[in-house]
C-alpha positions as CSV (number, residue, x, y, z in Angstrom):
1,M,0.0,0.0,0.0
2,S,1.4,3.4,-0.9
3,F,0.3,6.6,0.7
4,E,-1.2,9.5,-1.2
5,L,-1.3,13.2,-0.7
6,P,-4.8,14.0,0.6
7,K,-7.0,16.5,-1.3
8,L,-7.9,19.6,0.7
9,P,-11.6,20.1,1.5
10,Y,-11.3,23.8,0.6
11,D,-9.4,26.0,-1.8
12,Y,-5.9,27.3,-1.1
13,N,-7.3,30.8,-0.6
14,A,-10.1,29.7,1.8
15,L,-8.2,30.6,5.0
16,E,-7.2,34.1,4.0
17,P,-6.2,36.5,5.4
18,H,-5.1,34.3,8.3
19,I,-3.1,31.8,6.2
20,D,-2.4,33.0,2.6
21,A,-3.1,31.0,-0.5
22,R,0.6,30.9,-1.6
23,T,1.7,29.4,1.7
24,M,-1.1,26.9,1.6
25,E,-0.2,25.9,-2.0
26,I,3.5,25.4,-1.3
27,H,2.9,23.8,2.1
28,H,0.4,21.2,0.7
29,S,1.7,20.6,-2.8
30,K,5.4,20.8,-2.1
31,H,6.2,20.1,1.5
32,H,3.5,17.5,2.3
33,N,3.9,15.9,-1.1
34,A,7.6,15.4,-0.4
35,Y,6.9,13.7,2.8
36,V,4.5,11.3,1.1
37,T,6.9,10.6,-1.7
38,N,9.8,10.0,0.7
39,L,7.7,7.9,3.0
40,N,6.6,5.6,0.2
41,A,10.3,5.1,-0.8
42,A,11.4,4.5,2.8
43,I,8.8,1.7,3.5
44,V,9.4,-0.4,0.3
45,G,10.1,-4.0,1.3
46,T,9.1,-3.5,4.9
47,D,6.0,-4.6,6.8
48,A,5.0,-0.9,7.0
49,E,3.8,-1.2,3.4
50,N,0.7,-3.0,4.8
51,L,0.0,-0.7,7.8
52,S,-1.9,2.5,8.3
53,I,0.0,5.7,9.0
54,E,-1.4,5.6,12.6
55,E,-0.1,2.0,13.1
56,I,3.3,3.0,11.7
57,C,3.5,5.9,14.1
58,K,2.6,3.8,17.1
59,Q,5.6,1.5,16.5
60,I,7.9,4.0,14.9
61,S,10.9,2.8,17.0
62,K,11.0,-0.3,14.7
63,Y,11.8,1.8,11.7
64,P,14.7,3.9,10.5
65,M,14.7,7.7,10.8
66,P,13.5,8.4,7.2
67,V,10.2,6.5,8.1
68,R,10.0,8.5,11.4
69,N,10.5,11.9,9.8
70,N,8.4,11.3,6.7
71,G,5.7,9.2,8.3
72,G,5.4,11.9,11.0
73,G,5.3,14.6,8.3
74,H,2.5,12.8,6.5
75,Y,0.4,12.0,9.6
76,N,0.8,15.5,11.1
77,H,0.0,17.4,8.0
78,S,-3.0,15.2,7.1
79,L,-4.5,16.0,10.6
80,F,-3.6,19.7,10.3
81,W,-5.4,20.1,7.0
82,S,-8.5,18.4,8.4
83,I,-9.0,20.7,11.4
84,L,-8.7,23.9,9.4
85,G,-11.6,26.1,8.3
86,I,-12.9,29.6,8.9
87,N,-14.8,29.7,12.2
88,N,-15.7,33.4,12.4
89,G,-14.6,33.5,16.0
90,A,-16.9,30.7,17.2
91,N,-15.9,28.4,20.0
92,P,-16.4,24.7,20.2
93,T,-19.7,23.4,21.7
94,G,-21.1,20.3,23.3
95,K,-18.9,17.6,24.9
96,L,-15.7,19.1,23.7
97,M,-16.5,22.5,25.3
98,D,-17.5,20.7,28.5
99,A,-14.1,18.9,28.5
100,I,-12.2,22.1,27.8
101,N,-13.8,23.7,30.8
102,A,-13.3,20.6,33.1
103,D,-9.8,19.6,32.0
104,L,-8.1,22.8,30.9
105,G,-9.8,25.6,32.8
106,G,-11.8,27.0,30.0
107,M,-11.3,28.4,26.5
108,D,-9.1,31.4,27.5
109,K,-6.8,29.0,29.4
110,L,-6.7,26.6,26.5
111,K,-5.6,29.4,24.2
112,E,-3.0,30.7,26.7
113,D,-1.4,27.3,27.3
114,F,-1.6,26.1,23.6
115,N,-0.1,29.4,22.5
116,K,2.7,29.0,25.0
117,A,3.4,25.4,23.8
118,A,3.5,26.6,20.2
119,T,5.6,29.7,20.9
120,T,8.2,28.1,23.1
121,R,8.8,25.1,20.8
122,F,12.4,25.8,19.9
123,G,13.1,25.4,16.2
124,S,10.7,23.3,14.2
125,G,7.8,21.3,15.5
126,W,4.2,21.1,16.4
127,A,1.7,22.0,19.2
128,W,-1.0,19.6,20.1
129,L,-4.3,19.2,21.9
130,C,-4.6,15.5,22.7
131,V,-6.8,13.1,24.6
132,E,-5.0,10.9,27.1
133,N,-6.9,8.6,29.4
134,G,-10.1,10.4,28.6
135,K,-8.7,13.8,29.5
136,L,-7.6,16.7,27.3
137,K,-3.9,17.8,27.5
138,I,-1.7,20.3,25.6
139,C,1.9,19.6,24.6
140,S,4.4,20.0,21.8
141,T,6.9,17.8,19.9
142,P,10.0,18.6,17.9
143,N,10.4,18.1,14.1
144,Q,7.8,15.8,12.7
145,D,7.3,13.7,15.9
146,N,3.7,13.3,17.2
147,P,1.9,12.0,20.3
148,L,1.2,8.6,18.8
149,M,4.8,7.7,18.4
150,D,6.3,5.2,20.9
151,V,9.6,7.2,20.9
152,V,7.8,10.3,22.3
153,T,7.7,10.3,26.1
154,E,6.7,13.9,27.1
155,C,3.7,14.2,24.8
156,N,1.4,11.2,24.5
157,G,-2.2,10.7,23.6
158,T,-4.6,10.8,20.6
159,P,-4.2,14.2,18.8
160,I,-7.4,16.0,18.0
161,L,-5.9,19.5,17.2
162,A,-2.5,20.3,15.7
163,L,-0.6,23.5,14.8
164,D,2.5,23.4,12.5
165,V,5.1,25.8,13.8
166,W,7.8,24.9,11.2
167,E,8.8,28.2,9.4
168,H,7.5,26.9,6.1
169,A,3.9,27.0,7.6
170,Y,4.0,30.8,8.0
171,Y,7.1,32.5,6.8
172,L,5.8,34.0,3.6
173,N,3.2,36.0,5.4
174,Y,4.5,36.3,9.0
175,Q,8.3,36.2,8.5
176,N,9.7,35.8,12.0
177,R,6.5,36.7,13.8
178,R,5.5,33.2,14.9
179,P,3.3,34.6,17.8
180,D,1.1,36.5,15.2
181,Y,0.7,33.3,13.2
182,I,-0.3,31.4,16.3
183,T,-2.9,34.0,17.3
184,S,-4.4,33.9,13.8
185,F,-4.7,30.1,14.0
186,W,-7.7,30.5,16.3
187,N,-9.7,32.0,13.5
188,V,-9.2,29.0,11.2
189,I,-10.1,26.0,13.4
190,N,-12.9,23.6,12.2
191,W,-14.3,22.9,15.6
192,D,-16.8,20.4,14.2
193,E,-13.9,18.2,13.1
194,V,-12.0,18.7,16.3
195,S,-15.2,17.7,18.2
196,R,-15.6,14.6,16.0
197,R,-12.0,13.6,16.8
198,Y,-12.5,14.2,20.5
199,E,-15.6,12.0,20.7
200,A,-13.9,9.2,18.7
201,A,-10.9,9.4,21.1
202,I,-12.9,9.0,24.2
């Protein structure tokens, strides 16, 4: 089984002005596509050819670094695209909102702690909202690691929300202003998809 670049459920310009069309096009068609191509090359002749990307991540310690880097890149970006969408400032509702209040201290505290995780991630990496043992948690990982990976110790769980803080995700529009990009992210979260992922994880 070879992996494929997922189609986006929206146009490249759909998230403007928060994420510009040119960044989206390069990020999806060049960066993510490269991870898919390199992952497929790295798993040829291994048992990973018959596994889902989630299954590969969960036992990533079995595989060489090209599988870890490119498999993580494929999984992380696929999740990232799925949770994006203009929300016009709306907050999540239902069970997810109840959990945010109970586990994280409310929406403002979620934003504060998530922004800190994304801002303080040195170099390249990701910020995550995960479900671990039925509870929400916020954490970050370096490079293309993610909370599913068995080599990750400080950030475990099922990811339901992700933010890419590699420079390629924002540099054309925000240059070195990562905090501005992180702030804009709250305008482009598809809370329906995050809620769906939350309910599946619990």
